[in-house]
Each structure stands twice: as structure tokens, then as C-alpha cells.
C-alpha positions as CSV (number, residue, x, y, z in Angstrom):
1,M,-8.7,16.6,-31.3
2,H,-9.0,14.0,-34.1
3,K,-9.8,10.6,-32.7
4,M,-7.5,7.9,-33.9
5,E,-9.1,4.9,-35.5
6,N,-8.4,1.4,-34.1
7,P,-5.4,0.2,-36.0
8,F,-6.3,-3.4,-35.1
9,G,-9.7,-3.4,-36.8
10,D,-12.2,-5.0,-34.5
11,G,-9.7,-5.6,-31.8
12,H,-9.6,-9.4,-31.7
13,C,-8.9,-10.7,-35.2
14,L,-5.2,-9.9,-34.9
15,I,-2.3,-11.2,-36.8
16,A,1.3,-11.3,-35.9
17,N,2.2,-8.2,-38.0
18,D,-0.4,-6.2,-36.1
19,L,1.7,-6.5,-32.9
20,N,4.4,-4.5,-34.6
21,K,2.0,-1.5,-34.7
22,I,2.1,-1.3,-30.9
23,D,5.6,0.1,-30.9
24,Q,4.5,2.9,-33.3
25,L,1.3,3.6,-31.2
26,L,3.2,3.9,-27.9
27,R,5.6,6.4,-29.5
28,Q,2.8,8.7,-30.6
29,D,2.9,12.3,-29.4
30,G,1.0,12.9,-26.2
31,V,1.8,9.5,-24.7
32,A,4.4,10.0,-22.0
33,A,6.5,12.6,-23.6
34,C,9.9,11.2,-24.6
35,P,9.8,8.1,-22.3
36,A,13.1,6.4,-21.6
37,D,13.9,3.7,-24.1
38,R,13.8,1.1,-21.4
39,T,10.3,2.3,-20.3
40,H,9.1,2.2,-23.9
41,K,10.3,-1.4,-24.3
42,A,8.6,-2.5,-21.2
43,R,5.3,-0.9,-22.2
44,S,5.5,-2.4,-25.6
45,S,6.3,-5.8,-24.3
46,D,3.5,-5.6,-21.8
47,A,1.0,-4.4,-24.3
48,K,1.9,-7.2,-26.7
49,R,1.6,-9.8,-24.0
50,F,-1.9,-8.5,-23.2
51,V,-3.0,-8.5,-26.9
52,Q,-1.7,-12.1,-27.3
53,W,-3.6,-13.2,-24.2
54,C,-6.7,-11.7,-25.6
55,Q,-6.2,-13.6,-28.8
56,Q,-6.0,-16.8,-26.9
57,Q,-9.1,-16.0,-24.9
58,G,-11.0,-14.9,-28.0
59,V,-11.8,-11.5,-26.5
60,K,-11.4,-8.0,-27.8
61,A,-8.1,-6.3,-26.9
62,L,-8.7,-2.8,-28.2
63,P,-10.8,-1.4,-26.7
64,A,-10.8,-3.9,-23.9
65,S,-13.7,-4.2,-21.5
66,P,-13.2,-3.9,-17.7
67,E,-14.2,-7.6,-17.5
68,T,-11.4,-8.5,-19.9
69,V,-8.8,-6.6,-17.9
70,T,-10.0,-8.0,-14.6
71,G,-9.7,-11.5,-16.1
72,Y,-6.2,-10.7,-17.2
73,I,-5.3,-9.5,-13.7
74,E,-6.7,-12.7,-12.2
75,A,-4.7,-14.9,-14.7
76,M,-1.4,-13.0,-14.3
77,I,-1.5,-12.8,-10.5
78,Q,-1.2,-16.5,-10.3
79,D,2.5,-16.5,-11.1
80,K,3.5,-12.8,-11.4
81,A,4.5,-10.4,-8.7
82,L,1.9,-7.7,-7.7
83,A,4.2,-4.9,-9.0
84,T,4.5,-6.7,-12.3
85,V,0.7,-7.0,-12.7
86,R,0.3,-3.3,-11.8
87,R,2.8,-2.5,-14.5
88,Y,0.8,-4.6,-17.0
89,V,-2.3,-2.6,-16.2
90,S,-0.5,0.7,-16.5
91,S,0.7,-0.4,-20.0
92,I,-2.8,-1.4,-21.0
93,S,-3.9,2.0,-19.9
94,T,-1.2,3.7,-22.0
95,L,-2.1,1.7,-25.0
96,H,-5.7,2.8,-24.8
97,S,-4.7,6.4,-24.3
98,A,-2.6,6.2,-27.4
99,V,-5.7,5.5,-29.5
100,E,-7.9,7.8,-27.5
101,M,-10.3,5.0,-26.5
102,C,-12.3,4.4,-23.3
103,N,-9.7,3.3,-20.8
104,P,-10.8,0.2,-18.9
105,A,-7.9,0.7,-16.4
106,H,-9.9,3.6,-14.9
107,S,-13.0,1.5,-14.2
108,P,-14.1,0.6,-10.6
109,E,-14.0,-3.1,-11.6
110,V,-10.3,-3.0,-12.5
111,R,-9.5,-1.0,-9.3
112,E,-11.3,-3.5,-7.2
113,S,-9.5,-6.4,-9.0
114,L,-6.1,-4.8,-8.2
115,R,-7.2,-4.4,-4.5
116,K,-8.0,-8.1,-4.3
117,A,-4.7,-9.0,-6.0
118,A,-2.9,-6.9,-3.4
119,D,-4.6,-8.8,-0.6
120,Q,-3.9,-12.1,-2.2
121,C,-0.2,-11.2,-2.7
122,E,0.4,-9.6,0.7
123,R,2.2,-12.7,2.1
124,P,4.6,-12.0,4.8
125,S,7.5,-14.4,4.7
126,K,7.4,-17.4,7.0
127,G,9.9,-15.8,9.2
128,T,8.0,-12.4,9.6
129,R,7.8,-11.6,13.2
130,P,4.7,-9.7,14.4
131,I,5.3,-6.6,16.5
132,T,2.6,-6.7,19.1
133,R,1.3,-3.9,21.4
134,E,3.5,-5.3,24.2
135,M,6.6,-5.2,22.0
136,V,5.8,-1.7,21.0
137,Q,5.7,-0.6,24.6
138,R,9.0,-2.4,25.4
139,M,10.7,-0.8,22.4
140,V,9.5,2.7,23.3
141,Q,10.5,2.3,26.9
142,A,14.1,1.3,25.9
143,T,14.8,4.5,24.0
144,L,17.1,7.2,25.3
145,G,15.4,10.3,23.7
146,S,17.8,11.0,20.9
147,T,16.5,12.6,17.7
148,R,16.8,9.3,16.0
149,D,14.9,7.6,18.8
150,L,12.1,10.2,18.6
151,R,11.8,9.5,14.9
152,D,11.8,5.8,15.2
153,V,9.3,5.8,18.1
154,A,6.9,8.0,16.1
155,L,7.4,5.8,13.1
156,L,6.8,2.6,15.1
157,M,3.7,3.8,16.9
158,V,2.1,5.3,13.7
159,A,2.7,2.1,11.8
160,Y,1.1,0.0,14.6
161,D,-2.0,2.3,15.0
162,T,-2.7,2.8,11.3
163,M,-1.6,-0.7,10.1
164,L,-0.3,0.9,7.0
165,R,2.1,-0.9,4.7
166,R,5.7,0.3,4.8
167,T,5.5,2.0,1.4
168,E,2.4,3.8,2.6
169,M,4.2,4.8,5.8
170,V,7.2,6.4,4.2
171,A,5.0,8.2,1.7
172,L,3.3,10.1,4.5
173,D,3.6,13.9,4.5
174,V,2.9,16.3,7.3
175,A,-0.2,17.4,5.4
176,N,-1.6,13.9,5.8
177,F,-1.9,14.3,9.6
178,H,-4.9,16.1,11.0
179,F,-4.7,16.7,14.8
180,G,-8.0,16.9,16.7
181,R,-8.9,18.7,19.9
182,D,-9.7,15.4,21.7
183,G,-6.1,14.2,21.6
184,F,-6.6,11.8,18.7
185,A,-5.5,12.5,15.2
186,T,-6.3,11.1,11.7
187,V,-3.9,10.1,9.0
188,T,-5.2,10.4,5.4
189,C,-3.2,8.6,2.7
190,H,-3.6,6.7,-0.6
191,S,-3.5,3.0,-0.4
192,E,-0.8,1.4,-2.6
193,D,-3.4,-0.9,-4.2
194,D,-5.8,2.0,-5.1
195,L,-4.1,5.3,-5.6
196,A,-7.4,6.9,-6.7
197,L,-9.2,6.5,-3.4
198,P,-7.8,7.9,-0.1
199,T,-8.0,6.0,3.2
200,T,-8.3,7.5,6.7
201,R,-6.8,5.9,9.8
202,C,-6.9,7.0,13.5
203,I,-3.9,7.4,15.9
204,A,-4.1,7.4,19.7
205,P,-3.1,10.3,21.9
206,D,0.2,8.7,23.0
207,T,1.1,8.2,19.3
208,V,0.1,11.9,18.6
209,R,2.5,13.0,21.4
210,A,5.3,10.9,19.9
211,V,4.7,12.4,16.4
212,E,4.6,15.9,17.8
213,A,7.9,15.3,19.8
214,W,9.6,14.2,16.5
215,M,8.3,17.2,14.6
216,R,9.6,19.6,17.3
217,A,13.0,17.9,17.5
218,S,13.4,17.7,13.7
219,N,11.8,21.1,13.0
220,T,9.5,19.4,10.6
221,S,6.4,21.4,9.6
222,T,6.0,20.6,5.9
223,G,7.0,17.9,3.4
224,P,7.8,14.3,4.4
225,M,6.8,13.4,7.9
226,F,9.5,10.7,8.4
227,R,13.0,11.6,7.2
228,S,16.4,10.0,7.0
229,I,19.1,10.7,9.5
230,D,22.8,10.1,8.7
231,R,25.5,9.0,11.0
232,A,26.4,12.5,11.9
233,G,22.8,13.1,13.0
234,V,22.0,15.3,9.9
235,I,18.3,15.1,9.0
236,G,17.8,14.5,5.3
237,D,14.9,13.9,2.9
238,R,12.2,11.2,2.9
239,L,12.9,8.0,4.7
240,S,13.1,4.9,2.5
241,D,11.1,1.7,3.1
242,R,14.4,0.0,3.9
243,G,15.2,2.7,6.4
244,L,11.8,1.9,8.1
245,V,12.8,-1.7,8.5
246,R,16.2,-0.7,9.9
247,A,14.5,1.6,12.4
248,F,12.3,-1.2,13.7
249,K,15.2,-3.6,14.1
250,R,17.3,-0.9,15.9
251,L,14.5,-0.4,18.4
252,A,14.1,-4.1,18.9
253,R,17.8,-4.5,19.6
254,Q,17.7,-1.6,22.1
255,A,14.9,-3.3,23.9
256,G,16.7,-6.6,24.1
257,L,14.5,-8.3,21.5
258,D,15.7,-10.4,18.7
259,P,15.4,-8.4,15.5
260,E,15.4,-11.5,13.3
261,G,12.2,-11.7,11.2
262,I,11.2,-8.1,11.8
263,S,10.0,-6.6,8.5
264,G,7.9,-3.7,7.1
265,L,4.8,-5.8,7.7
266,S,5.6,-6.6,11.3
267,C,3.4,-3.8,12.8
268,R,0.5,-4.6,10.4
269,V,0.7,-8.3,11.3
270,G,1.0,-7.7,15.0
271,A,-1.8,-5.2,15.2
272,A,-4.2,-7.5,13.3
273,G,-3.3,-10.3,15.7
274,D,-3.8,-8.2,18.7
275,M,-7.2,-7.0,17.5
276,M,-8.4,-10.6,17.0
277,K,-7.1,-11.7,20.4
278,E,-9.1,-8.8,22.0
279,G,-12.3,-10.0,20.4
280,F,-12.7,-7.9,17.3
281,R,-14.7,-9.4,14.5
282,L,-13.1,-10.3,11.3
283,K,-14.8,-7.6,9.3
284,E,-13.7,-5.0,11.9
285,V,-10.1,-6.1,11.5
286,M,-10.4,-5.9,7.7
287,Q,-11.8,-2.4,7.9
288,A,-9.0,-1.3,10.3
289,G,-6.3,-2.6,8.0
290,G,-7.9,-1.8,4.7
291,W,-8.2,-5.4,3.6
292,R,-10.8,-6.3,1.0
293,S,-10.4,-10.0,1.4
294,P,-10.3,-12.1,4.7
295,V,-7.5,-14.3,3.3
296,M,-4.6,-12.4,4.6
297,V,-6.2,-11.7,8.0
298,S,-6.8,-15.4,8.4
299,R,-3.2,-16.1,7.7
300,Y,-2.1,-13.6,10.3
301,H,-4.1,-15.3,12.9
302,Q,-4.3,-19.1,12.8
303,Q,-6.5,-19.7,15.8
304,K,-10.0,-20.0,14.3
305,R,-11.7,-19.2,17.6
306,A,-10.3,-15.7,17.4
307,L,-12.2,-15.1,14.2
308,A,-15.6,-15.9,15.7
309,D,-18.0,-13.0,16.1
310,N,-17.7,-11.4,19.5
311,E,-20.0,-8.5,20.3
312,D,-18.2,-7.6,23.5
313,L,-15.1,-5.7,22.5
314,A,-12.2,-5.3,25.0
315,E,-11.8,-1.9,26.5
316,S,-8.1,-1.5,25.8
317,P,-6.0,1.3,24.2
318,L,-6.1,-0.6,20.9
319,T,-9.9,-0.8,21.1
320,R,-10.1,2.9,21.7
321,V,-8.0,3.6,18.6
322,M,-9.8,1.3,16.3
323,L,-13.3,2.4,17.3
324,H,-12.6,6.1,17.9
325,K,-14.6,8.5,15.8
326,P,-12.6,11.7,15.4
327,G,-14.4,14.8,16.6
328,K,-14.0,18.3,15.4
329,R,-10.5,19.0,14.1
330,A,-8.3,21.8,15.1
């Protein structure tokens, strides 16, 4: 394949007219075949924004170095939403693909920068209510055993044990669950802040039983693990992230708990707080929840004494899950 020359010369001595070439580049054959006009406009706007930022910084835009893109991420995350910054990086990637140049968006440095940005932006609202282990138990005990209850209980317990974000939870398929002979199971998924690298979490035997009960009741053996259920009780396709939040709130109401403030982060926040109260060290909490920065964990637990190193870990169900090393899988 003929390699396209850089239409911007050396990549940093750009003039206003050069920005118009971006539209033409992004419409080249082989770059997202026939993208929707709205998508093309967004990519074009994002790419132009990046090129202009590079001009202001006096750095090369095409090809851009990983250091340049990480600097751009750090600058944009100050006042832009995480989803917007990810879209910017995707547009930068598309621009480099258009001219068949080394793509900085694929570098470990850029992936790490996006992970840090995700940790920085993972701010639960002031009213977010943690779902603690005690609350999980109350919510489970208040259910009546309907198919919807079975799904919601499995959803709640997996979310608490794995500390996954709500988008990661609803993306889980049956194939992501690996059941061991020791009663435990592992859940393998891709983190939303790094789709290239999978992460593995462990779930306890009581959670495994809840998942298996839901699978039997719903006749789920392949595809999405957690599915929608309509008012008539008909099981549909993949559960939405809003559906996850509604499920948590419904369980809370059934248990006589105030659902106000319960969100998709409630289990993640509650499990992190429980771990620190039980004496886990900060780095262990970060590893369990997949955090790359201690910032969010510290926000989840304001009592500094709970962040101190403690070599004696509590022997509780939570401790068993977080420290369990899965044995041979079935």
C-alpha cells in the first residue's frame, strides 16, 4: 500500500488553510467506511482542535508523539468530560490512520494517561450513597424469589464483589464468568478506561450461587449475563446501565432502605469503604477496584486512620473474596 505523505509538511508549521485538509483526510477510503455525517463532523472538529492546540504549544501534530497526546489529555481533562476526552483521542487516532503514520493513541503512555484521567474523573456526586456489605445482606434478605429478584440479587452481589463500574457490569457476558471447583469464580472483563487490557476479579461462593440461580431461572447460557425484564416478566436483551440503577433502588425499597442517592457507583464506593474499615491497605483497595491513582479511594473514605498500613487483615467474607487466589477452574 502506498504510504501517504504528510499533507502538513513537518507537522507543526501549520497555517489556517491547512486545517481544511483535515476534512479531506478523514473522508479518505479505508477510514471508517462511510461514517455518518455527524460522526465525520465530530472527528473533523476534534482533529482541528488538537492541531490548533499543538500549534499553541509549539509541538508536532502529525505525527504526534505519545508525550504530546498525553499532554493534550492532561490539558483537556481539566474542563472536559472523560467521554469527551476519549473521543478526542479516538479522533487523533483516526487522523493518524488516515495518513498511515505511527499511531500515538496505541502507545502504553497514552493508555496510562487515559486510566489516570478516568480515576481523576470518577467523582460520585455528593449525594451518592454507598452500598455496604450490611446493606447488601439486608437487600438480599428482603427479596421474594421472583425472576426479577434473582436477577437483581445476582447483579447487586457481583457489583459489590467485583467493584466494577456500571458500564462494565452491564457489558458482562456469560463467557466472562469462569466457575472454579472451590466455590469461587472469576470474572474477566475489559476496563472502560483501557479496552486493550483485560482485568480479572473474584466473586465469593454466595455470589456464585446467586449468579447460578439467575442463570437457571432465566435459561441464560450464552450472551449477556444480565438482561432486561419487562412488566410482563418477559426477559429481553442486555440490561442498560440505567436499568442497573433502577434494580439497585428497587432492592433498597424492598428492604425498607431509602433509595435516594443510590447510583451505579454505590457498590463500588461501599466495597472500597468496607475494605478500608476492615484494615486493608490503600494499595490493596486500589488493586481490588482497578484504581491507578489513590485520589478516588481517598475521597471514598475520609477517615485518614483507615488509610494507614495494617498488616493484620480482618477475617471476613469480604477479606476472603479480595485475597482469594482462584484454584483450578472447572
